[in-house]
SESEVEX-465820 format. One record per residue (C-alpha): x, y, z. Coordinates in steps of 0.001 Angstrom, whole numbers, padded with zeros to 6 digits. Layout:
! SESEVEX-465820
[[X Y Z]]
...
! end
This chain:
! SESEVEX-465820
[[010485 -027193 012377]]
[[011309 -024077 014515]]
[[014025 -023115 012011]]
[[011541 -023487 009141]]
[[009027 -021204 010875]]
[[011783 -018693 011681]]
[[012682 -018629 007985]]
[[009110 -017646 007066]]
[[008988 -014961 009788]]
[[012254 -013509 008493]]
[[010849 -013609 004970]]
[[007720 -011768 006165]]
[[009709 -008962 007785]]
[[011911 -008726 004712]]
[[008717 -008146 002704]]
[[007619 -005446 005184]]
[[011065 -003852 004918]]
[[010704 -003869 001113]]
[[007304 -002166 001466]]
[[008902 000551 003586]]
[[011735 000885 001076]]
[[009197 001806 -001633]]
[[009017 005323 -000199]]
[[012817 005614 -000317]]
[[012780 004754 -004014]]
[[010040 007330 -004546]]
[[012401 009951 -003143]]
[[015364 008779 -005226]]
[[013551 008551 -008596]]
[[013602 011934 -010332]]
[[010712 011592 -012835]]
[[007134 012754 -012125]]
[[004658 010663 -010162]]
[[002433 009927 -013163]]
[[005281 008576 -015304]]
[[006720 006714 -012313]]
[[003483 004822 -011675]]
[[003079 004100 -015419]]
[[006545 002498 -015488]]
[[005936 000661 -012208]]
[[002670 -000922 -013344]]
[[003934 -001682 -016859]]
[[007066 -003516 -015709]]
[[005248 -005261 -012831]]
[[002505 -006358 -015261]]
[[005079 -007891 -017612]]
[[006774 -009710 -014720]]
[[003409 -010999 -013505]]
[[002590 -012194 -017034]]
[[005853 -014171 -017175]]
[[005148 -015642 -013718]]
[[001638 -016664 -014818]]
[[003010 -018382 -017942]]
[[005748 -020196 -015998]]
[[003314 -021417 -013331]]
[[000629 -022094 -015978]]
[[-002154 -020217 -014204]]
[[-005469 -019902 -016010]]
[[-006098 -016228 -016889]]
[[-009642 -016706 -018212]]
[[-012192 -014762 -016154]]
[[-015680 -013353 -016773]]
[[-016280 -009934 -018342]]
[[-017781 -008791 -015052]]
[[-014589 -009755 -013211]]
[[-012465 -007913 -015807]]
[[-014524 -004766 -015210]]
[[-014244 -005117 -011435]]
[[-010474 -005680 -011552]]
[[-010136 -002730 -013926]]
[[-011839 -000412 -011441]]
[[-009512 -001692 -008703]]
[[-006529 -001141 -011032]]
[[-007495 002519 -011463]]
[[-007827 002895 -007682]]
[[-004375 001420 -006956]]
[[-002892 003640 -009682]]
[[-004443 006697 -008002]]
[[-003094 005483 -004640]]
[[000455 005230 -005935]]
[[000277 008574 -007785]]
[[-000952 010446 -004694]]
[[001563 008606 -002472]]
[[004611 009464 -004577]]
[[003345 013001 -005163]]
[[002946 013381 -001388]]
[[006645 012538 -001075]]
[[007460 015106 -003775]]
[[005310 017815 -002159]]
[[006461 017058 001404]]
[[008760 014164 002331]]
[[008784 010448 003150]]
[[007854 010903 006821]]
[[004735 012948 005992]]
[[003621 010537 003250]]
[[004002 007466 005474]]
[[002419 009099 008535]]
[[-000632 010019 006458]]
[[-000644 006552 004860]]
[[-001089 005101 008365]]
[[-004456 006858 008648]]
[[-005867 004114 006420]]
[[-007122 002357 009587]]
[[-009462 005309 010144]]
[[-010889 005074 006621]]
[[-011186 001276 006908]]
[[-013422 001578 009994]]
[[-016065 003258 007803]]
[[-015425 001641 004409]]
[[-015335 -002011 005596]]
[[-018838 -001943 007156]]
[[-020285 -000635 003865]]
[[-018695 -003385 001734]]
[[-019176 -006246 004209]]
[[-022572 -005003 005454]]
[[-021788 -004908 009149]]
[[-022272 -002330 011895]]
[[-019604 000247 012725]]
[[-018092 -000849 016039]]
[[-017688 001546 018978]]
[[-013965 000958 019361]]
[[-013469 001702 015655]]
[[-015111 005110 016156]]
[[-012863 005779 019186]]
[[-009778 004715 017229]]
[[-010912 006902 014351]]
[[-011148 009930 016653]]
[[-007633 009236 017973]]
[[-006348 009050 014393]]
[[-007978 012426 013678]]
[[-006212 013904 016729]]
[[-002916 012445 015498]]
[[-003425 013883 012008]]
[[-004342 017299 013479]]
[[-001130 017269 015552]]
[[000919 016421 012457]]
[[-000865 018993 010287]]
[[-000711 021866 012774]]
[[003018 021352 013295]]
[[003868 020957 009601]]
[[001676 023500 007751]]
[[004467 024049 005202]]
[[003700 020529 003954]]
[[-000101 020913 003732]]
[[-000233 019818 000052]]
[[001764 016689 000867]]
[[-000488 015998 003866]]
[[-003677 016227 001767]]
[[-002180 014004 -000934]]
[[-001051 011536 001727]]
[[-004569 011341 003154]]
[[-005998 010775 -000339]]
[[-003392 008054 -000844]]
[[-004503 006352 002388]]
[[-008152 006569 001288]]
[[-007426 004994 -002112]]
[[-005241 002322 -000486]]
[[-007948 001360 002003]]
[[-010621 001269 -000696]]
[[-008358 -000935 -002815]]
[[-007613 -003309 000079]]
[[-011296 -003719 000956]]
[[-012272 -004345 -002677]]
[[-009462 -006873 -003070]]
[[-010679 -008572 000106]]
[[-013902 -009346 -001769]]
[[-012088 -010489 -004936]]
[[-009736 -012883 -003131]]
[[-012725 -014955 -001993]]
[[-013338 -016122 -005586]]
[[-010157 -015500 -007605]]
[[-006414 -016220 -007568]]
[[-004404 -013327 -006078]]
[[-001814 -013299 -008879]]
[[-004499 -013198 -011597]]
[[-006251 -010346 -009781]]
[[-003016 -008398 -009554]]
[[-002132 -008999 -013208]]
[[-005442 -007598 -014482]]
[[-005224 -004676 -012060]]
[[-001739 -003737 -013281]]
[[-002772 -003944 -016948]]
[[-005926 -001863 -016403]]
[[-003892 000658 -014425]]
[[-001465 001039 -017332]]
[[-004352 001507 -019805]]
[[-005937 004142 -017543]]
[[-002658 006036 -017108]]
[[-001889 005839 -020845]]
[[-005249 007376 -021745]]
[[-004887 010013 -019020]]
[[-001390 010993 -020187]]
[[-002574 011322 -023805]]
[[-005697 013306 -022890]]
[[-003690 015660 -020665]]
[[-001738 016827 -023703]]
[[001429 014870 -022961]]
[[002820 012196 -025244]]
[[004990 009115 -025193]]
[[007848 010816 -027008]]
[[011585 010204 -026786]]
[[011803 012427 -023693]]
[[009281 010240 -021827]]
[[011477 007188 -022350]]
[[014777 008995 -021803]]
[[015686 008314 -018184]]
[[018954 008416 -016315]]
[[020674 005107 -015561]]
[[019912 005532 -011862]]
[[016202 006121 -012562]]
[[016013 002981 -014742]]
[[017690 000984 -011956]]
[[015448 002329 -009176]]
[[012274 001905 -011253]]
[[013175 -001694 -012097]]
[[013781 -002440 -008394]]
[[010473 -000749 -007536]]
[[008503 -002716 -010151]]
[[010188 -006090 -009733]]
[[011254 -006403 -006085]]
[[008861 -003942 -004362]]
[[005789 -004759 -006462]]
[[005732 -008105 -008307]]
[[007962 -010092 -005918]]
[[006537 -008436 -002777]]
[[002964 -009244 -003807]]
[[003681 -012864 -004740]]
[[005813 -013252 -001596]]
[[003036 -011930 000656]]
[[000593 -014466 -000793]]
[[003150 -017272 -000398]]
[[004037 -016439 003217]]
[[000351 -016654 004243]]
[[000583 -020413 003664]]
[[002857 -020702 006692]]
[[001956 -017702 008885]]
[[-001534 -016615 009962]]
[[-003120 -013733 008008]]
[[-003414 -011789 011293]]
[[000342 -011915 011873]]
[[000968 -010891 008258]]
[[-001424 -007925 008483]]
[[-000043 -006842 011867]]
[[003512 -007030 010523]]
[[002639 -004947 007458]]
[[001320 -002251 009787]]
[[004969 -001731 010741]]
[[005734 -000533 007189]]
[[005595 003193 008114]]
[[008007 002594 011011]]
[[010517 000895 008721]]
[[010079 003588 006090]]
[[010404 006563 008445]]
[[013397 004930 010147]]
[[015123 004390 006804]]
[[014321 007962 005744]]
[[015863 009396 008915]]
[[019048 007404 008285]]
[[019326 008156 004551]]
[[017950 011722 004442]]
[[018495 013141 007962]]
[[018347 016813 006983]]
[[015143 016589 004940]]
[[013323 014088 007155]]
[[013935 015570 010624]]
[[010531 016719 011891]]
[[009129 018531 014949]]
[[008418 016658 018235]]
[[004683 017272 017637]]
[[004910 015388 014347]]
[[006320 012301 016061]]
[[003686 012446 018838]]
[[000953 012555 016190]]
[[002607 009740 014230]]
[[002892 007546 017330]]
[[-000833 008063 018004]]
[[-001737 007061 014442]]
[[000609 004047 014315]]
[[-000448 002945 017804]]
[[-004086 002918 016739]]
[[-003226 000868 013640]]
[[-001574 -001820 015769]]
[[-004329 -001779 018422]]
[[-006982 -002098 015725]]
[[-005296 -005242 014374]]
[[-005009 -006699 017908]]
[[-008691 -005996 018685]]
[[-009835 -007580 015422]]
[[-007749 -010693 016134]]
[[-009177 -010914 019677]]
[[-012769 -010667 018400]]
[[-012096 -013284 015713]]
[[-010640 -015731 018257]]
[[-013508 -015084 020673]]
[[-016031 -015712 017901]]
[[-014346 -019026 016995]]
[[-014284 -020101 020658]]
[[-018002 -019347 021044]]
[[-018780 -021269 017853]]
[[-016862 -024339 019103]]
[[-018524 -024110 022537]]
[[-021996 -023879 021044]]
! end
């Protein structure tokens, strides 16, 4: 049994590593962010469709659910566009450091969706995150566009995660993801056409390396990673999974420093700010787990 559990823990951290590797691929792929996300969602949607057919999942849902998933699909598309564009405008370290600020946004967005009060410690953590972001911003003003895009990416990501948290209560995670990917592709297709661009030969003419990296991004880092995360929750508590995924920026920044040392080396102030932000993310997860356990204990006692 211990070896079985170890296997699932190793699988979990492999999934977190893959999540961190997404930013590396964003740096390596040479096409624009809009086209990149269109390819990512298209290929991932096809892979999800095949998975659904093989596992014989029922894809029939209400029109209301289709509309809701479609809105979420647009939000995740906007998250990925702003994330990859943040890398283009700045670098991987900036994009991931800003992405970590999602805990700050969650402290205000979650209470609205789940109709609960904003907790005092969440406000304190939010203020610490703001200090961390100010430290990063003031030391890296050359990357201000990337910083703003990174913050927008974190906002969209948090909004998406909270919305999905409501969906997962009633629907299968794979079905949700499939409809979100398809709606994201439709949204991006319309946007590309309305912006004056077109799906001409140039759009589909990519280098061999770009095709390879995009396929890895869509298959391994998107479709497989999502299905794997759902699967691993059968054996490991959701708290441990969430806490582990909060390490994604650490994996990503570490990989970036190894692979792109000249571009990714930042000022000491940047790393102080990043440590503050990442520390808050981990503490927030620990506090939430503590409160959940305390609530369960009180319920059993009563």
